[in-house]
C-alpha positions in Angstrom: -34.7 0.5 13.2 -35.8 -3.0 15.4 -33.7 -5.4 12.8 -30.8 -3.2 13.2 -31.1 -4.1 17.2 -30.3 -8.0 15.8 -28.0 -8.4 13.3 -25.1 -8.0 15.2 -26.0 -10.9 17.4 -27.8 -13.6 14.5 -24.4 -12.4 12.5 -22.2 -13.5 15.5 -25.0 -16.3 16.4 -24.1 -17.4 12.9 -20.6 -17.2 13.0 -20.4 -20.2 15.9 -21.3 -22.4 13.8 -19.5 -26.0 13.3 -18.7 -26.8 10.1 -20.0 -24.2 7.6 -19.5 -23.1 4.0 -20.6 -19.2 2.5 -19.5 -16.4 0.3 -20.9 -12.9 1.6 -21.6 -10.9 -0.4 -21.8 -6.8 0.5 -21.5 -3.4 -1.1 -18.3 -2.8 1.1 -19.4 0.6 2.7 -22.1 -1.3 4.5 -22.0 -0.9 8.6 -21.6 -4.4 9.5 -18.8 -5.6 8.2 -18.4 -8.9 7.4 -15.0 -9.7 9.2 -16.7 -8.7 12.1 -18.0 -12.1 12.4 -16.3 -14.7 10.0 -13.4 -16.7 11.7 -11.0 -17.0 8.4 -9.0 -19.5 10.0 -11.0 -22.2 11.4 -10.5 -25.4 9.6 -14.2 -26.2 9.5 -15.1 -22.8 8.1 -14.9 -22.3 4.5 -15.5 -18.7 4.5 -14.7 -16.6 1.0 -15.6 -13.0 1.2 -16.5 -10.2 -1.7 -17.4 -6.8 -1.8 -18.7 -5.0 -5.1 -16.2 -1.7 -4.5 -13.0 -4.0 -4.5 -13.7 -5.8 -7.2 -15.3 -3.1 -9.2 -18.8 -3.5 -9.4 -21.6 -6.1 -9.7 -20.1 -8.2 -13.3 -16.9 -8.1 -11.7 -18.2 -9.2 -8.3 -20.5 -12.0 -10.0 -17.0 -12.8 -11.7 -15.3 -13.3 -8.6 -17.9 -15.2 -6.4 -18.6 -17.4 -9.4 -14.4 -18.1 -9.1 -14.9 -18.5 -5.8 -17.2 -20.9 -5.3 -15.9 -23.1 -7.8 -12.3 -23.2 -5.7 -14.6 -23.9 -2.5 -16.1 -26.5 -3.9 -13.9 -29.5 -2.9 -13.1 -28.5 0.3 -17.0 -28.3 0.7 -17.8 -31.9 -0.7 -15.7 -33.1 2.5 -18.2 -31.3 5.1 -19.9 -34.4 6.8 -23.9 -33.7 6.0 -25.8 -33.5 8.8 -30.0 -34.0 8.5 -32.1 -31.4 10.0 -35.5 -30.5 10.5 -36.6 -27.7 8.0 -37.6 -25.2 10.6 -34.5 -25.2 12.0 -33.3 -22.7 9.1 -33.8 -19.3 9.2 -32.9 -16.9 6.1 -31.9 -13.6 6.7 -32.6 -10.9 4.0 -31.2 -7.6 3.8 -32.3 -4.8 1.1 -28.9 -3.8 -0.7 -29.8 -0.5 -2.4 -32.5 0.1 -4.6 -31.1 -0.1 -7.9 -33.3 -1.0 -11.0 -32.4 -4.8 -10.8 -33.5 -6.4 -7.5 -37.0 -5.4 -8.3 -37.6 -7.3 -11.4 -35.3 -10.4 -10.5 -34.1 -11.1 -6.8 -37.0 -9.9 -4.5 -39.2 -11.8 -6.5 -36.8 -15.2 -6.1 -36.4 -14.2 -2.4 -40.1 -13.7 -2.0 -40.9 -17.6 -3.4 -38.0 -19.2 -1.5 -39.0 -17.4 2.0 -42.6 -18.0 1.7 -41.5 -21.9 1.0 -39.4 -22.1 3.3 -42.3 -20.8 6.2 -44.4 -23.4 4.2 -42.8 -26.0 5.5 -41.7 -24.6 9.4 -38.6 -22.1 8.8 -38.7 -18.9 9.5 -37.4 -15.3 7.6 -36.2 -12.5 9.3 -36.5 -8.8 6.5 -34.5 -6.0 7.4 -35.1 -2.9 6.1 -38.7 -3.1 7.1 -40.0 0.4 5.7 -40.1 -0.6 2.3 -42.8 -3.7 2.6 -45.5 -1.6 3.4 
C-alpha cells in the first residue's frame, strides 16, 4: 500500500519537531512501533506512550492515557507557543482496527475534523485507504 511507503518517513519527520508534547497510543502489535521515532531523552519533547496490549484493554488504556496527559500538563504549559498557519498542519490517520465503536464515534468525528482542516488549507493523510471505497 502506498501509505505504508510514507509512514516511516512521516513519523521520522514528526520526531524532528523542536518542541512537542505528544501521547502516542497503539495496539501494541504494529509493525512500526512508535519507540522507533520517539527521542524521549530530549528535554524539549514531552512524550508518553501507551499500548492497549500493555495496559490490559481499551478502558485501562484510556484511563492510563488520561493519567499520563494529566502528569504532562505542568511541562506542557511551559512550552513556547508559536503562531503558524493552519496550512502547515498535517493530520495523519490510520485505521487501528475494525471493532464496533470506531465506525460510530471516532471515524465520524475524525472525518469532521479532517474536513475542517482541509477547508482551511491543511492536509489530511490517510492510511488504510482500501476501507474508504
